[in-house]
C-alpha positions in Angstrom: -14.6 -10.9 -29.9 -11.4 -10.8 -27.7 -11.7 -9.6 -24.3 -11.0 -5.9 -23.7 -10.4 -4.2 -20.5 -10.8 -0.6 -19.6 -9.7 0.4 -16.2 -10.8 3.4 -14.0 -10.7 4.5 -10.3 -13.8 5.5 -8.4 -13.1 6.2 -4.7 -10.3 4.4 -4.4 -11.8 1.2 -6.1 -10.5 0.0 -9.5 -13.4 -0.6 -11.7 -12.6 -2.9 -14.7 -15.1 -2.4 -17.6 -15.0 -5.7 -19.6 -16.2 -6.3 -23.2 -16.0 -9.4 -25.2 -15.8 -13.1 -24.1 -14.4 -14.4 -21.1 -13.2 -17.8 -22.1 -10.4 -20.3 -22.5 -8.6 -18.6 -25.3 -8.3 -15.2 -23.6 -6.3 -14.7 -20.4 -5.9 -10.9 -20.2 -7.9 -10.4 -17.2 -6.2 -13.1 -15.1 -3.0 -11.3 -16.0 -4.1 -7.8 -15.3 -5.6 -8.8 -12.1 -2.3 -10.5 -11.0 -0.4 -7.4 -11.9 -2.8 -5.0 -10.1 -2.7 -7.5 -6.9 1.2 -7.2 -7.1 0.9 -3.5 -7.1 -1.0 -3.6 -3.8 -4.4 -3.0 -5.0 -7.3 -4.8 -3.1 -10.7 -3.3 -4.1 -12.2 -4.2 -7.4 -15.3 -4.0 -9.3 -15.6 -6.1 -12.4 -18.4 -4.6 -14.8 -19.6 -7.3 -16.9 -22.1 -5.4 -18.8 -20.4 -5.8 -21.9 -19.3 -9.6 -21.4 -21.7 -11.7 -23.7 -20.2 -15.1 -23.1 -18.3 -16.9 -20.3 -17.1 -20.5 -20.5 -16.0 -22.9 -17.9 -12.6 -21.6 -18.1 -13.7 -18.1 -17.7 -15.7 -19.1 -14.7 -12.6 -20.5 -13.3 -10.6 -17.4 -14.0 -13.3 -15.4 -12.0 -13.1 -17.9 -9.2 -9.3 -17.8 -8.9 -9.3 -13.9 -9.1 -12.1 -13.8 -6.4 -9.9 -16.1 -4.3 -6.7 -14.3 -4.8 -8.4 -11.0 -3.8 -10.0 -12.5 -0.7 -6.7 -14.1 0.5 -5.0 -10.6 0.3 -7.9 -9.0 2.4 -9.5 -7.5 -0.6 -13.1 -7.3 -1.9 -14.5 -7.8 -5.4 -18.0 -6.9 -6.6 -19.5 -7.9 -9.9 -21.5 -5.2 -11.8 -24.3 -5.4 -14.3 -23.8 -9.0 -15.6 -25.8 -9.6 -18.7 -29.0 -11.9 -18.5 -26.9 -14.8 -19.9 -23.9 -14.3 -17.6 -26.5 -13.8 -14.6 -28.1 -17.2 -15.7 -24.8 -19.0 -15.5 -24.1 -17.6 -12.1 -27.5 -18.7 -10.9 -27.0 -22.3 -12.5 -23.5 -22.6 -10.9 -24.6 -21.0 -7.6 -21.7 -18.4 -7.9 -24.5 -15.8 -7.3 -24.1 -16.8 -3.6 -20.3 -16.4 -3.7 -19.9 -13.3 -5.8 -21.2 -9.9 -4.6 -23.5 -9.1 -7.7 -24.9 -5.5 -8.0 -26.9 -3.8 -10.8 -25.8 -0.2 -9.5 -22.2 0.9 -9.6 -22.4 3.1 -6.6 -23.6 -0.2 -4.6 -20.8 -2.0 -6.1 -18.2 0.6 -5.2 -19.5 0.7 -1.7 -19.1 -3.1 -1.4 -15.5 -3.2 -2.6 -14.6 -0.3 -0.5 -15.0 -2.7 2.4 -11.6 -4.3 2.0 -9.3 -4.2 4.8 -6.3 -1.8 4.5 
């Protein structure tokens, strides 16, 4: 299942609701994030509730996206990873890098802390 991205704005934070697989054959997230950063956006929540699978390339995309956001003074929170994806974050210790939330309000608050 190819990755689909639905975008919405909540309290000046861009929430990207992802569905499908984040893997080597799918790069729409990286491309979308690059475009959003180029437009000046700095506050993001990635809702992973609909992401059933992430491979090493997908993890690489998330790390690259996180780094790009941070380098521009922004913030990114991860919302509702599935149990499988959360386990992957735990194994790779990315749970200590990403701000992972199970409630959208908390994720919005964390992402709102980006510098102007």
